[in-house]
A tleap script that builds the chain and sets N, CA, C and O, in Angstrom:
source leaprc.protein.ff14SB
mol = sequence {
  NMET VAL GLU ASP ASP PRO SER SER LEU GLN
  VAL SER ARG ARG MET LEU GLU ASN LEU GLY
  TYR LYS ALA PHE VAL ALA ALA THR PRO ASN
  GLU ALA ILE HIE LYS ALA ALA GLU HIE ALA
  GLY GLU VAL HIE LEU LEU LEU THR ASP VAL
  VAL MET PRO LYS MET ASN GLY ARG ASP LEU
  ALA GLN ASN LEU LEU SER GLN ASN PRO SER
  PRO GLN HIE PRO CLEU
}
set mol.1.N position { -75.070 84.069 32.253 }
set mol.1.CA position { -74.579 83.818 33.696 }
set mol.1.C position { -73.044 83.601 33.788 }
set mol.1.O position { -72.392 82.792 33.128 }
set mol.2.N position { -72.614 84.413 34.663 }
set mol.2.CA position { -71.002 84.259 34.739 }
set mol.2.C position { -70.655 84.144 36.055 }
set mol.2.O position { -71.051 84.867 36.968 }
set mol.3.N position { -69.744 83.020 36.148 }
set mol.3.CA position { -69.694 82.372 37.625 }
set mol.3.C position { -68.223 81.773 37.194 }
set mol.3.O position { -68.050 81.077 36.194 }
set mol.4.N position { -67.230 82.148 38.087 }
set mol.4.CA position { -65.882 81.544 37.958 }
set mol.4.C position { -65.616 80.065 38.489 }
set mol.4.O position { -64.589 79.454 38.192 }
set mol.5.N position { -66.724 79.482 39.384 }
set mol.5.CA position { -66.657 78.420 39.919 }
set mol.5.C position { -67.403 77.340 38.951 }
set mol.5.O position { -68.626 77.369 38.814 }
set mol.6.N position { -66.704 76.532 38.391 }
set mol.6.CA position { -67.189 75.704 37.275 }
set mol.6.C position { -68.485 74.759 37.676 }
set mol.6.O position { -69.392 74.552 36.870 }
set mol.7.N position { -68.470 74.256 38.895 }
set mol.7.CA position { -69.630 73.635 39.532 }
set mol.7.C position { -71.021 74.421 39.661 }
set mol.7.O position { -72.155 74.110 39.297 }
set mol.8.N position { -70.550 75.478 40.270 }
set mol.8.CA position { -71.703 76.397 40.458 }
set mol.8.C position { -72.503 76.764 39.003 }
set mol.8.O position { -73.724 76.839 38.872 }
set mol.9.N position { -71.501 76.966 37.967 }
set mol.9.CA position { -71.931 77.486 36.690 }
set mol.9.C position { -72.625 76.503 36.055 }
set mol.9.O position { -73.607 76.842 35.395 }
set mol.10.N position { -72.297 75.273 36.120 }
set mol.10.CA position { -72.896 74.217 35.549 }
set mol.10.C position { -74.394 73.740 36.086 }
set mol.10.O position { -75.278 73.317 35.342 }
set mol.11.N position { -74.501 73.889 37.490 }
set mol.11.CA position { -75.516 73.642 38.189 }
set mol.11.C position { -76.589 74.747 37.764 }
set mol.11.O position { -77.738 74.471 37.419 }
set mol.12.N position { -76.057 76.038 37.837 }
set mol.12.CA position { -77.142 77.099 37.549 }
set mol.12.C position { -77.695 76.964 36.017 }
set mol.12.O position { -78.881 77.025 35.695 }
set mol.13.N position { -76.801 76.807 35.312 }
set mol.13.CA position { -77.051 76.641 33.728 }
set mol.13.C position { -78.276 75.424 33.578 }
set mol.13.O position { -79.345 75.633 33.004 }
set mol.14.N position { -77.955 74.330 34.109 }
set mol.14.CA position { -78.807 73.181 34.114 }
set mol.14.C position { -80.214 73.675 34.720 }
set mol.14.O position { -81.257 73.312 34.174 }
set mol.15.N position { -80.233 74.520 35.872 }
set mol.15.CA position { -81.579 74.934 36.613 }
set mol.15.C position { -82.355 75.970 35.498 }
set mol.15.O position { -83.547 75.922 35.198 }
set mol.16.N position { -81.546 76.722 35.082 }
set mol.16.CA position { -82.134 77.841 34.130 }
set mol.16.C position { -82.878 77.330 32.872 }
set mol.16.O position { -83.979 77.717 32.481 }
set mol.17.N position { -82.028 76.328 32.269 }
set mol.17.CA position { -82.498 75.586 31.060 }
set mol.17.C position { -83.608 74.861 31.398 }
set mol.17.O position { -84.608 75.017 30.697 }
set mol.18.N position { -83.652 74.001 32.443 }
set mol.18.CA position { -84.804 73.121 33.019 }
set mol.18.C position { -86.062 74.182 33.187 }
set mol.18.O position { -87.219 73.839 32.941 }
set mol.19.N position { -85.716 75.475 33.621 }
set mol.19.CA position { -86.957 76.220 33.606 }
set mol.19.C position { -87.280 76.855 32.265 }
set mol.19.O position { -88.168 77.703 32.178 }
set mol.20.N position { -86.590 76.465 31.253 }
set mol.20.CA position { -87.211 76.954 30.034 }
set mol.20.C position { -86.323 78.147 29.446 }
set mol.20.O position { -86.670 78.569 28.343 }
set mol.21.N position { -85.152 78.772 30.094 }
set mol.21.CA position { -84.709 79.747 29.549 }
set mol.21.C position { -83.372 79.243 28.548 }
set mol.21.O position { -82.772 78.182 28.725 }
set mol.22.N position { -83.090 80.123 27.599 }
set mol.22.CA position { -81.664 79.811 26.857 }
set mol.22.C position { -80.627 80.532 27.769 }
set mol.22.O position { -80.693 81.727 28.057 }
set mol.23.N position { -79.793 79.787 28.133 }
set mol.23.CA position { -78.696 80.361 29.035 }
set mol.23.C position { -77.384 80.106 28.253 }
set mol.23.O position { -77.046 79.050 27.718 }
set mol.24.N position { -76.713 81.277 28.294 }
set mol.24.CA position { -75.517 81.578 27.728 }
set mol.24.C position { -74.615 81.644 29.246 }
set mol.24.O position { -74.920 82.378 30.186 }
set mol.25.N position { -73.490 80.726 29.218 }
set mol.25.CA position { -72.731 80.827 30.272 }
set mol.25.C position { -71.311 81.113 30.055 }
set mol.25.O position { -70.794 80.730 29.006 }
set mol.26.N position { -70.551 81.810 31.024 }
set mol.26.CA position { -68.880 82.049 30.848 }
set mol.26.C position { -68.489 82.102 32.130 }
set mol.26.O position { -69.214 82.425 33.071 }
set mol.27.N position { -67.095 81.723 32.203 }
set mol.27.CA position { -66.487 81.362 33.209 }
set mol.27.C position { -65.888 82.533 33.870 }
set mol.27.O position { -65.683 82.599 35.082 }
set mol.28.N position { -65.559 83.659 32.820 }
set mol.28.CA position { -64.807 84.948 33.047 }
set mol.28.C position { -65.631 86.003 32.505 }
set mol.28.O position { -66.462 85.766 31.628 }
set mol.29.N position { -65.404 87.383 33.076 }
set mol.29.CA position { -66.095 88.430 32.658 }
set mol.29.C position { -65.605 88.579 31.073 }
set mol.29.O position { -66.483 88.788 30.236 }
set mol.30.N position { -64.396 88.489 30.700 }
set mol.30.CA position { -64.151 88.763 29.233 }
set mol.30.C position { -64.696 87.570 28.352 }
set mol.30.O position { -64.757 87.686 27.128 }
set mol.31.N position { -65.029 86.598 28.907 }
set mol.31.CA position { -65.730 85.410 27.789 }
set mol.31.C position { -67.214 85.860 27.894 }
set mol.31.O position { -67.930 85.508 26.957 }
set mol.32.N position { -67.859 86.677 29.018 }
set mol.32.CA position { -69.214 87.045 28.739 }
set mol.32.C position { -69.185 88.048 27.896 }
set mol.32.O position { -70.130 88.052 27.106 }
set mol.33.N position { -68.225 89.128 27.762 }
set mol.33.CA position { -68.088 90.212 27.314 }
set mol.33.C position { -68.244 89.656 25.727 }
set mol.33.O position { -69.253 90.029 25.129 }
set mol.34.N position { -67.411 88.892 25.109 }
set mol.34.CA position { -67.278 88.101 24.092 }
set mol.34.C position { -68.521 87.685 23.453 }
set mol.34.O position { -69.029 88.130 22.423 }
set mol.35.N position { -68.942 86.728 24.253 }
set mol.35.CA position { -70.423 86.054 24.103 }
set mol.35.C position { -71.409 86.917 23.777 }
set mol.35.O position { -72.135 86.696 22.808 }
set mol.36.N position { -71.555 88.093 24.619 }
set mol.36.CA position { -72.694 88.983 24.497 }
set mol.36.C position { -72.290 89.934 22.896 }
set mol.36.O position { -73.242 90.417 22.284 }
set mol.37.N position { -71.175 90.079 22.469 }
set mol.37.CA position { -71.074 90.735 21.331 }
set mol.37.C position { -71.214 89.820 20.426 }
set mol.37.O position { -71.750 90.254 19.406 }
set mol.38.N position { -70.899 88.560 20.398 }
set mol.38.CA position { -71.599 87.749 19.306 }
set mol.38.C position { -73.066 87.314 19.069 }
set mol.38.O position { -73.501 86.789 18.044 }
set mol.39.N position { -73.758 87.625 20.205 }
set mol.39.CA position { -75.079 87.235 19.978 }
set mol.39.C position { -75.929 88.221 19.416 }
set mol.39.O position { -75.798 89.372 19.831 }
set mol.40.N position { -76.850 87.954 18.471 }
set mol.40.CA position { -77.433 88.912 17.874 }
set mol.40.C position { -78.688 89.509 18.408 }
set mol.40.O position { -79.151 90.590 18.044 }
set mol.41.N position { -79.208 88.701 19.316 }
set mol.41.CA position { -80.433 89.298 20.000 }
set mol.41.C position { -80.275 89.807 21.287 }
set mol.41.O position { -79.120 89.908 21.700 }
set mol.42.N position { -81.251 90.170 22.047 }
set mol.42.CA position { -81.200 90.962 23.185 }
set mol.42.C position { -80.702 90.131 24.202 }
set mol.42.O position { -80.881 88.929 24.006 }
set mol.43.N position { -80.068 90.482 25.338 }
set mol.43.CA position { -79.818 89.825 26.583 }
set mol.43.C position { -80.790 90.427 27.625 }
set mol.43.O position { -80.736 91.600 27.996 }
set mol.44.N position { -81.624 89.574 28.033 }
set mol.44.CA position { -82.747 89.906 29.138 }
set mol.44.C position { -82.254 90.114 30.419 }
set mol.44.O position { -82.516 91.052 31.172 }
set mol.45.N position { -81.419 89.038 30.634 }
set mol.45.CA position { -80.788 88.914 32.145 }
set mol.45.C position { -79.454 88.644 32.361 }
set mol.45.O position { -78.933 87.793 31.639 }
set mol.46.N position { -78.753 89.228 33.258 }
set mol.46.CA position { -77.295 89.008 33.652 }
set mol.46.C position { -77.140 88.446 35.096 }
set mol.46.O position { -77.259 89.158 36.093 }
set mol.47.N position { -76.894 87.245 35.128 }
set mol.47.CA position { -76.629 86.817 36.515 }
set mol.47.C position { -75.003 86.606 36.684 }
set mol.47.O position { -74.354 85.849 35.961 }
set mol.48.N position { -74.432 87.420 37.788 }
set mol.48.CA position { -72.916 87.173 37.831 }
set mol.48.C position { -72.769 87.135 39.032 }
set mol.48.O position { -73.556 87.565 39.874 }
set mol.49.N position { -71.597 86.538 39.233 }
set mol.49.CA position { -70.638 86.314 40.546 }
set mol.49.C position { -70.214 88.033 40.850 }
set mol.49.O position { -69.842 88.886 40.044 }
set mol.50.N position { -70.402 88.112 42.093 }
set mol.50.CA position { -69.790 89.685 42.324 }
set mol.50.C position { -68.331 90.099 42.606 }
set mol.50.O position { -67.867 91.237 42.543 }
set mol.51.N position { -67.589 88.750 42.986 }
set mol.51.CA position { -66.279 88.784 43.101 }
set mol.51.C position { -65.605 87.831 42.219 }
set mol.51.O position { -65.684 86.626 42.457 }
set mol.52.N position { -64.885 88.323 41.120 }
set mol.52.CA position { -64.324 87.511 40.267 }
set mol.52.C position { -63.010 88.184 39.877 }
set mol.52.O position { -62.979 89.408 40.002 }
set mol.53.N position { -61.825 87.507 39.384 }
set mol.53.CA position { -60.533 87.931 39.104 }
set mol.53.C position { -60.793 88.945 37.874 }
set mol.53.O position { -61.593 88.786 36.952 }
set mol.54.N position { -59.876 90.075 38.102 }
set mol.54.CA position { -59.833 90.873 36.974 }
set mol.54.C position { -60.926 91.927 36.652 }
set mol.54.O position { -60.704 93.002 36.095 }
set mol.55.N position { -62.465 91.360 37.189 }
set mol.55.CA position { -63.514 92.520 36.960 }
set mol.55.C position { -64.526 91.885 37.817 }
set mol.55.O position { -64.818 90.694 37.925 }
set mol.56.N position { -65.003 92.930 38.405 }
set mol.56.CA position { -66.165 92.606 39.582 }
set mol.56.C position { -67.784 92.420 38.569 }
set mol.56.O position { -67.852 92.686 37.369 }
set mol.57.N position { -68.571 92.079 39.142 }
set mol.57.CA position { -69.784 91.774 38.616 }
set mol.57.C position { -70.381 93.130 38.179 }
set mol.57.O position { -70.843 93.222 37.042 }
set mol.58.N position { -70.397 94.187 39.017 }
set mol.58.CA position { -70.999 95.550 38.552 }
set mol.58.C position { -70.484 96.127 37.467 }
set mol.58.O position { -71.159 96.696 36.609 }
set mol.59.N position { -68.975 95.978 37.456 }
set mol.59.CA position { -68.043 96.590 36.524 }
set mol.59.C position { -68.595 95.830 35.045 }
set mol.59.O position { -68.777 96.466 34.006 }
set mol.60.N position { -68.780 94.588 35.166 }
set mol.60.CA position { -69.016 93.664 33.927 }
set mol.60.C position { -70.493 94.188 33.381 }
set mol.60.O position { -70.707 94.440 32.195 }
set mol.61.N position { -71.400 94.302 34.354 }
set mol.61.CA position { -72.622 94.825 34.044 }
set mol.61.C position { -72.687 96.081 33.432 }
set mol.61.O position { -73.461 96.376 32.522 }
set mol.62.N position { -71.837 96.833 33.962 }
set mol.62.CA position { -71.749 98.381 33.196 }
set mol.62.C position { -70.910 98.267 31.925 }
set mol.62.O position { -71.061 99.134 31.063 }
set mol.63.N position { -70.125 97.371 31.751 }
set mol.63.CA position { -69.436 97.097 30.442 }
set mol.63.C position { -70.302 96.650 29.286 }
set mol.63.O position { -70.151 97.064 28.137 }
set mol.64.N position { -71.216 95.780 29.663 }
set mol.64.CA position { -72.160 95.092 28.752 }
set mol.64.C position { -73.496 96.131 28.411 }
set mol.64.O position { -74.223 96.051 27.420 }
set mol.65.N position { -73.577 96.961 29.348 }
set mol.65.CA position { -74.643 98.016 29.039 }
set mol.65.C position { -74.301 99.050 28.090 }
set mol.65.O position { -75.085 99.596 27.313 }
set mol.66.N position { -72.920 99.300 28.231 }
set mol.66.CA position { -72.407 100.303 27.559 }
set mol.66.C position { -72.420 99.949 26.167 }
set mol.66.O position { -72.459 100.803 25.281 }
set mol.67.N position { -72.389 98.704 25.949 }
set mol.67.CA position { -72.096 98.093 24.474 }
set mol.67.C position { -73.730 98.092 24.213 }
set mol.67.O position { -73.920 98.443 23.048 }
set mol.68.N position { -74.823 97.853 24.811 }
set mol.68.CA position { -75.826 97.597 24.337 }
set mol.68.C position { -77.068 98.248 25.495 }
set mol.68.O position { -77.750 97.660 26.335 }
set mol.69.N position { -77.005 99.518 25.156 }
set mol.69.CA position { -77.922 100.495 26.401 }
set mol.69.C position { -79.390 100.079 26.095 }
set mol.69.O position { -79.857 99.857 24.978 }
set mol.70.N position { -80.034 100.015 27.297 }
set mol.70.CA position { -81.371 100.044 27.353 }
set mol.70.C position { -82.136 100.723 28.180 }
set mol.70.O position { -81.784 100.579 29.351 }
set mol.71.N position { -83.045 101.405 28.026 }
set mol.71.CA position { -84.058 102.298 28.877 }
set mol.71.C position { -84.342 101.960 29.975 }
set mol.71.O position { -84.497 102.785 30.875 }
set mol.72.N position { -84.484 100.562 30.163 }
set mol.72.CA position { -85.129 99.968 31.197 }
set mol.72.C position { -83.925 99.148 32.482 }
set mol.72.O position { -84.185 98.406 33.429 }
set mol.73.N position { -82.868 99.579 32.079 }
set mol.73.CA position { -81.798 98.926 32.991 }
set mol.73.C position { -81.751 99.301 34.544 }
set mol.73.O position { -82.128 100.393 34.969 }
set mol.74.N position { -81.254 98.288 35.332 }
set mol.74.CA position { -81.638 98.891 36.581 }
set mol.74.C position { -80.116 99.398 37.241 }
set mol.74.O position { -80.052 99.417 38.470 }
set mol.75.N position { -79.222 99.698 36.662 }
set mol.75.CA position { -77.883 100.417 37.228 }
set mol.75.C position { -78.218 101.855 37.017 }
set mol.75.O position { -77.413 102.730 37.338 }
savepdb mol mol.pdb
quit
């Protein structure tokens, strides 16, 4: 999950974890790219703010998909 509002990020993280998901959170697109690169497994879902400084959510998703292409991605 990528969200530049700290309160929204933490509430969302707690909700996802309470539902049994392992949530990786990032406050910036660059942080998300770095965490995804370090993660050994697949990333099954990206939840992102659409409007963020320096990179929007769609560009972030395309960046992550170019690093880890999947035949089933929705973009």
